[in-house]
N, C-alpha and C positions, 0 to 999 in steps of 0.2 A: 503494500499499499505506498500511496504516497502521499505527503504531507501537504504539498502545494500542487498548484497547476503543473501539469507536465510539459516539459520544454519540448517545444516544436523548432522544427527545423526553420530557417527564414525561408520566405516563397522564393523560388527560383524566378531570378529576373528574366524576362523575355528579352532576346537578342533585339536591338532597335533595327527596325527595318533599314537596311544601307541604301543610300540614294547610291545608284552607279555612277561614278564620274565618267565613264565612258558608255556611249548610247550602245546598246545592243547591235553585235553586226548582222546585216542583213542576209550575208551570204556567205559561202569559204572564202572567196576573194577578200571580203573584207577582214576574216580572222587572219588570213595570211599577212596582208597590208600591215594589221594592226601588231601582229607577232615581228615582223620583219623592222617596224619602225621600234618596238620595245629592244630589239637585239641591239639596232644600231645605236639606240639611247644608250644602254649599258656598254657598248663598244666605246663611245664618245668619253662617257664619264671615267671608263677606266683608263683612258689615255693622255696624251699631253697635249692633245689635238684642242682647238678650241671651236673648230666647225668642221662639219663633215656634209660634203654633199654629194649625192648619188644621182645620176641621170640614167632614166631607161626610156629610150625612144623620145617622145615629146613632153615625157615627164619629169619633174626635177623634185628633189625632197632635199633640203639644207637643215641640219641640225645644230644649233649654236648651242655652247654652255652660257648660262646668264650672263657672266661679266663680259663674254664676247662683244657683244652689242657695244659697250662702254668703252673698249680698247679700239674698238675700229675708228679709224678717222674721219674716212668718207665711207658710209654703207653703200652697197650697191643698190640700184634700183630694184625692186621686185615686182614682177608681174603674175598674175595668176594665170595658169595654164588652161584651165578648164573654168566653166562657168558652175562647176560642181564644189560644193562646200567640201572644205577637208574633213575627215573623219571625226566627230566629236571627241573632246578629250584629248586632241593634238595640238594643245596650247604650247608653244614655244617652237613649233614646227611652221616651218613657211614653206609651201609649195611656188616654185617658180619655174618660169618659162624663161633662160635666159638666152639671149643668142649676142657672142661676144662681137664686139664691133668689127667689122671687117679691116683689116690692115689695109693700107694705102697699096701696098705692091703684092702681088702673088707671094704664097708663103707655104713652105712644108709644115705640114701638121703632125702632131704626134698622133701614132695609132692607137696608144693605150696609155694608160696612165701610169706614173712610177717616176722613179729619181733620173733624172736626166746627166747624161755624162758626154761632155764633149770630145773627151779622148780616150784612147783605148786602156790608159794606164796612169794613173798621179803622176805628174811631173813631165808626161810626154805632150808633145805637138797635138794640138786639136786635129779632130777630122777636117775642118773647114773654119775657114777666117775670113773675116769682115775684107771685102775688096778680091778675094779668090774666086776662081769659079768652080762653080758645081755640075755635074752632071747626072743626067736621070739614071737613078740605078746605084749611086756613088752613097757610100755609108756616109752619114751626116753627125753620127753619134750614136749613144748605147742609152736604152732605157732600160733601169732594173725594175722587174715586177716580181714580185713572189720568189725573189733570189734567185731569179732566172735574169742574165744579160741578153736583151734583144738589139740585134743591129737595127737602126733605122737609115733606111734608105730614100734619098731625096727621088719625088716624083716629078721634079721640075728641072731643067736647065736653066744657068745664067750666073749673073754676078753676084756673089753674097752682099747685100747691103746691110743686114743686122741679123747677129745671132740673139734672139728674144732672152732665152732663159742662162741662167749661169749654171754652171758645172756644179751639180750636186742639188739642184732644186727640185723640188717636185713637180712634175707636169701632167696635167689633165688630158684625157683623151681629146682630140681634134683641137687643142691649142697649139697655135701658129710656134714654131721652133725656128725657123728662119725665114728672113724676107729676101726675095729673089729678085734680082732685076733682069727680065729677058734679055738676051742677047740678038 
């Protein structure tokens, strides 16, 4: 027998209804896209990069760390790729369709993204130099991507007016590498 009221367990608190931060995906493609964005965000957070840009076809995605916008001296103009809204919960993400300003002269463009090297080895002469001539099929540099060195060959012939990236600089696919004045 008990002398007083029998102790009872406190009523279990019912979990509060969570308001989703992200709208429910409409189909499998949305789930894939959101998963990709999550993976890219984690990659950006765990790297020394302040910005990560991905382009597939006409669609581009730029992820920036919060302080990156303050550090940029002149932000690049952003244009929407399509009339559709980005997925809900994509705060901090900017979808852009960027066309680099065309160079004044014809240029040899990078076929892939990677680190550009102007010479075959450190301290050796560069493949091409300003004022020199370049022929179609001539090696103009190397791009290191995924620990492989890819020879970059010219698709233009003429006199080299400008070598755009510095040796050791990151170049993006379709970025101009050399400006060439046709002969």
